[in-house]
BASETOR-86566 format. One record per residue: residue number from 0; residue in three letters; chain; x, y, z of N, C-alpha, C in turn. Coordinates in nm, 3 decimals, m for minus. Layout:
{r NUM; "ALA"; "A"; {X; Y; Z}; {X; Y; Z}; {X; Y; Z}},
...
This chain:
{r 0; "MET"; "A"; {0.084; m0.118; 0.000}; {0.000; 0.000; 0.000}; {0.088; 0.125; 0.000}},
{r 1; "ALA"; "A"; {0.051; 0.223; m0.080}; {0.128; 0.346; m0.089}; {0.109; 0.430; 0.038}},
{r 2; "SER"; "A"; {0.209; 0.505; 0.071}; {0.201; 0.593; 0.187}; {0.102; 0.706; 0.160}},
{r 3; "SER"; "A"; {0.033; 0.748; 0.264}; {m0.063; 0.858; 0.249}; {0.011; 0.991; 0.239}},
{r 4; "VAL"; "A"; {m0.061; 1.093; 0.196}; {m0.003; 1.226; 0.190}; {0.039; 1.271; 0.331}},
{r 5; "TYR"; "A"; {m0.034; 1.228; 0.432}; {0.001; 1.264; 0.570}; {0.137; 1.204; 0.608}},
{r 6; "SER"; "A"; {0.151; 1.076; 0.582}; {0.275; 1.006; 0.615}; {0.394; 1.066; 0.541}},
{r 7; "ARG"; "A"; {0.378; 1.086; 0.412}; {0.488; 1.141; 0.332}; {0.525; 1.282; 0.376}},
{r 8; "THR"; "A"; {0.425; 1.362; 0.409}; {0.450; 1.499; 0.451}; {0.522; 1.502; 0.585}},
{r 9; "LEU"; "A"; {0.478; 1.421; 0.678}; {0.545; 1.414; 0.808}; {0.689; 1.366; 0.794}},
{r 10; "GLN"; "A"; {0.712; 1.266; 0.711}; {0.847; 1.215; 0.692}; {0.936; 1.320; 0.626}},
{r 11; "LYS"; "A"; {0.880; 1.393; 0.529}; {0.957; 1.499; 0.462}; {0.999; 1.606; 0.563}},
{r 12; "ALA"; "A"; {0.907; 1.646; 0.649}; {0.940; 1.745; 0.751}; {1.048; 1.693; 0.846}},
{r 13; "ALA"; "A"; {1.036; 1.568; 0.885}; {1.137; 1.509; 0.973}; {1.273; 1.508; 0.905}},
{r 14; "ASP"; "A"; {1.276; 1.473; 0.778}; {1.403; 1.472; 0.703}; {1.463; 1.613; 0.696}},
{r 15; "LEU"; "A"; {1.380; 1.712; 0.670}; {1.428; 1.850; 0.659}; {1.481; 1.903; 0.791}},
{r 16; "LEU"; "A"; {1.421; 1.860; 0.901}; {1.460; 1.910; 1.033}; {1.573; 1.832; 1.097}},
{r 17; "GLY"; "A"; {1.604; 1.715; 1.042}; {1.712; 1.636; 1.099}; {1.668; 1.518; 1.183}},
{r 18; "GLY"; "A"; {1.542; 1.482; 1.174}; {1.498; 1.362; 1.245}; {1.360; 1.373; 1.305}},
{r 19; "ARG"; "A"; {1.306; 1.258; 1.337}; {1.171; 1.250; 1.393}; {1.164; 1.308; 1.534}},
{r 20; "LYS"; "A"; {1.269; 1.289; 1.612}; {1.268; 1.343; 1.749}; {1.256; 1.495; 1.747}},
{r 21; "LYS"; "A"; {1.329; 1.557; 1.656}; {1.323; 1.703; 1.647}; {1.186; 1.749; 1.601}},
{r 22; "LEU"; "A"; {1.127; 1.679; 1.505}; {0.993; 1.715; 1.459}; {0.892; 1.700; 1.572}},
{r 23; "ALA"; "A"; {0.899; 1.591; 1.646}; {0.807; 1.571; 1.758}; {0.822; 1.682; 1.861}},
{r 24; "ARG"; "A"; {0.945; 1.723; 1.886}; {0.970; 1.830; 1.983}; {0.911; 1.962; 1.934}},
{r 25; "ILE"; "A"; {0.932; 1.994; 1.807}; {0.880; 2.119; 1.751}; {0.727; 2.120; 1.751}},
{r 26; "LEU"; "A"; {0.668; 2.006; 1.717}; {0.522; 1.996; 1.715}; {0.462; 1.982; 1.854}},
{r 27; "ARG"; "A"; {0.549; 1.950; 1.952}; {0.505; 1.927; 2.091}; {0.402; 1.814; 2.097}},
{r 28; "VAL"; "A"; {0.441; 1.703; 2.034}; {0.357; 1.583; 2.036}; {0.442; 1.466; 2.084}},
{r 29; "PRO"; "A"; {0.378; 1.366; 2.144}; {0.452; 1.247; 2.187}; {0.512; 1.174; 2.066}},
{r 30; "MET"; "A"; {0.630; 1.121; 2.084}; {0.697; 1.047; 1.978}; {0.611; 0.932; 1.927}},
{r 31; "LYS"; "A"; {0.541; 0.865; 2.018}; {0.457; 0.751; 1.976}; {0.346; 0.796; 1.882}},
{r 32; "ASP"; "A"; {0.292; 0.916; 1.902}; {0.190; 0.968; 1.811}; {0.250; 0.996; 1.674}},
{r 33; "LEU"; "A"; {0.366; 1.061; 1.673}; {0.432; 1.091; 1.546}; {0.464; 0.962; 1.470}},
{r 34; "GLU"; "A"; {0.515; 0.864; 1.539}; {0.547; 0.735; 1.475}; {0.421; 0.670; 1.417}},
{r 35; "ALA"; "A"; {0.310; 0.678; 1.489}; {0.184; 0.620; 1.440}; {0.135; 0.693; 1.315}},
{r 36; "TRP"; "A"; {0.151; 0.824; 1.312}; {0.108; 0.901; 1.195}; {0.195; 0.867; 1.074}},
{r 37; "ILE"; "A"; {0.325; 0.860; 1.094}; {0.416; 0.829; 0.984}; {0.394; 0.686; 0.934}},
{r 38; "ALA"; "A"; {0.358; 0.596; 1.023}; {0.332; 0.456; 0.986}; {0.194; 0.437; 0.925}},
{r 39; "ASP"; "A"; {0.118; 0.545; 0.910}; {m0.018; 0.540; 0.855}; {m0.114; 0.457; 0.940}},
{r 40; "GLU"; "A"; {m0.087; 0.450; 1.069}; {m0.178; 0.379; 1.159}; {m0.301; 0.464; 1.190}},
{r 41; "VAL"; "A"; {m0.280; 0.594; 1.201}; {m0.389; 0.691; 1.222}; {m0.351; 0.821; 1.151}},
{r 42; "LYS"; "A"; {m0.451; 0.902; 1.120}; {m0.425; 1.033; 1.059}; {m0.391; 1.133; 1.169}},
{r 43; "PRO"; "A"; {m0.300; 1.224; 1.139}; {m0.271; 1.328; 1.238}; {m0.387; 1.427; 1.244}},
{r 44; "PRO"; "A"; {m0.402; 1.498; 1.355}; {m0.503; 1.604; 1.361}; {m0.473; 1.709; 1.253}},
{r 45; "LEU"; "A"; {m0.577; 1.770; 1.201}; {m0.560; 1.866; 1.093}; {m0.468; 1.981; 1.133}},
{r 46; "ASN"; "A"; {m0.482; 2.032; 1.255}; {m0.397; 2.143; 1.296}; {m0.249; 2.103; 1.297}},
{r 47; "VAL"; "A"; {m0.219; 1.980; 1.333}; {m0.080; 1.932; 1.331}; {m0.032; 1.920; 1.187}},
{r 48; "PHE"; "A"; {m0.114; 1.861; 1.102}; {m0.076; 1.845; 0.962}; {m0.048; 1.981; 0.897}},
{r 49; "LEU"; "A"; {m0.131; 2.079; 0.923}; {m0.109; 2.212; 0.864}; {0.018; 2.277; 0.918}},
{r 50; "ARG"; "A"; {0.051; 2.253; 1.044}; {0.178; 2.303; 1.098}; {0.296; 2.238; 1.028}},
{r 51; "VAL"; "A"; {0.283; 2.109; 0.996}; {0.389; 2.037; 0.925}; {0.406; 2.095; 0.784}},
{r 52; "VAL"; "A"; {0.296; 2.125; 0.718}; {0.304; 2.188; 0.586}; {0.376; 2.322; 0.596}},
{r 53; "ASP"; "A"; {0.344; 2.401; 0.697}; {0.414; 2.529; 0.719}; {0.563; 2.508; 0.741}},
{r 54; "ILE"; "A"; {0.600; 2.406; 0.816}; {0.742; 2.376; 0.839}; {0.812; 2.348; 0.707}},
{r 55; "ILE"; "A"; {0.751; 2.267; 0.624}; {0.812; 2.233; 0.495}; {0.827; 2.358; 0.409}},
{r 56; "ILE"; "A"; {0.724; 2.441; 0.405}; {0.732; 2.565; 0.327}; {0.845; 2.653; 0.380}},
{r 57; "ASP"; "A"; {0.852; 2.668; 0.510}; {0.957; 2.751; 0.570}; {1.097; 2.696; 0.544}},
{r 58; "GLU"; "A"; {1.112; 2.566; 0.550}; {1.243; 2.503; 0.533}; {1.290; 2.499; 0.387}},
{r 59; "THR"; "A"; {1.197; 2.497; 0.294}; {1.236; 2.485; 0.153}; {1.239; 2.619; 0.082}},
{r 60; "GLY"; "A"; {1.179; 2.722; 0.138}; {1.182; 2.853; 0.077}; {1.091; 2.862; m0.043}},
{r 61; "PRO"; "A"; {1.091; 2.978; m0.107}; {1.005; 2.997; m0.223}; {1.044; 2.906; m0.339}},
{r 62; "ALA"; "A"; {0.946; 2.870; m0.419}; {0.970; 2.781; m0.533}; {1.060; 2.846; m0.637}},
{r 63; "SER"; "A"; {1.045; 2.977; m0.655}; {1.125; 3.045; m0.757}; {1.159; 3.184; m0.709}},
{r 64; "GLU"; "A"; {1.285; 3.216; m0.709}; {1.330; 3.348; m0.668}; {1.344; 3.440; m0.788}},
{r 65; "SER"; "A"; {1.332; 3.385; m0.910}; {1.364; 3.461; m1.029}; {1.252; 3.553; m1.076}},
{r 66; "GLY"; "A"; {1.128; 3.518; m1.050}; {1.017; 3.596; m1.103}; {0.965; 3.697; m1.004}},
{r 67; "ASP"; "A"; {0.886; 3.790; m1.056}; {0.818; 3.888; m0.974}; {0.707; 3.817; m0.897}},
{r 68; "PRO"; "A"; {0.694; 3.843; m0.766}; {0.590; 3.775; m0.689}; {0.450; 3.794; m0.746}},
{r 69; "GLY"; "A"; {0.429; 3.902; m0.821}; {0.299; 3.928; m0.881}; {0.276; 3.852; m1.010}},
{r 70; "ASP"; "A"; {0.380; 3.789; m1.063}; {0.365; 3.715; m1.188}; {0.280; 3.590; m1.167}},
{r 71; "PRO"; "A"; {0.197; 3.559; m1.266}; {0.120; 3.434; m1.256}; {0.211; 3.314; m1.274}},
{r 72; "PRO"; "A"; {0.170; 3.197; m1.226}; {0.253; 3.078; m1.245}; {0.261; 3.042; m1.393}},
{r 73; "PRO"; "A"; {0.368; 2.974; m1.434}; {0.380; 2.937; m1.575}; {0.268; 2.841; m1.614}},
{r 74; "PRO"; "A"; {0.226; 2.846; m1.741}; {0.118; 2.757; m1.784}; {0.163; 2.612; m1.781}},
{r 75; "ARG"; "A"; {0.066; 2.523; m1.759}; {0.095; 2.380; m1.760}; {0.046; 2.320; m1.891}},
{r 76; "ASP"; "A"; {0.113; 2.216; m1.932}; {0.073; 2.142; m2.051}; {m0.061; 2.075; m2.025}},
{r 77; "ALA"; "A"; {m0.157; 2.097; m2.114}; {m0.290; 2.038; m2.097}; {m0.284; 1.885; m2.102}},
{r 78; "GLY"; "A"; {m0.176; 1.830; m2.156}; {m0.162; 1.685; m2.163}; {m0.129; 1.623; m2.030}},
{r 79; "GLY"; "A"; {m0.101; 1.703; m1.930}; {m0.080; 1.650; m1.796}; {0.063; 1.611; m1.766}},
{r 80; "SER"; "A"; {0.161; 1.675; m1.829}; {0.300; 1.638; m1.804}; {0.341; 1.659; m1.659}},
{r 81; "TRP"; "A"; {0.272; 1.747; m1.586}; {0.302; 1.771; m1.445}; {0.278; 1.647; m1.361}},
{r 82; "ARG"; "A"; {0.189; 1.559; m1.408}; {0.156; 1.441; m1.329}; {0.274; 1.347; m1.310}},
{r 83; "THR"; "A"; {0.356; 1.334; m1.411}; {0.468; 1.240; m1.399}; {0.563; 1.281; m1.288}},
{r 84; "ARG"; "A"; {0.572; 1.409; m1.261}; {0.662; 1.457; m1.157}; {0.611; 1.418; m1.018}},
{r 85; "TYR"; "A"; {0.481; 1.410; m1.000}; {0.425; 1.385; m0.868}; {0.371; 1.245; m0.847}},
{r 86; "GLU"; "A"; {0.355; 1.169; m0.952}; {0.301; 1.034; m0.939}; {0.412; 0.931; m0.950}},
{r 87; "ASP"; "A"; {0.433; 0.862; m0.844}; {0.535; 0.755; m0.843}; {0.471; 0.626; m0.805}},
C-alpha cells in the first residue's frame, strides 16, 4: 500500500529538520503519536498536519526566486506532463 499524503508529509518534515525526534519536539507531540502518523496507523489532527506543511514551506523557501511575486505561475501542458513529476 502506498504511503498517504500525511505520512509522506510528516516524513519529509522530519528529514528537513534532521529527524523524527526534532519534529516531535517542535510539534510538541509524543513520539509515539508521530510514529503512528508516519506509519499510517492513524491520521494526524488537521492542525498538526497544517503546521507540518508550514514547516516544509519555511524550510524549503520559495519555489522560484527569479520571477516577480505578482507574476502568474507558468502555464501547464494540458496533456498532464506535471503528473509524472508527482506520481510515483
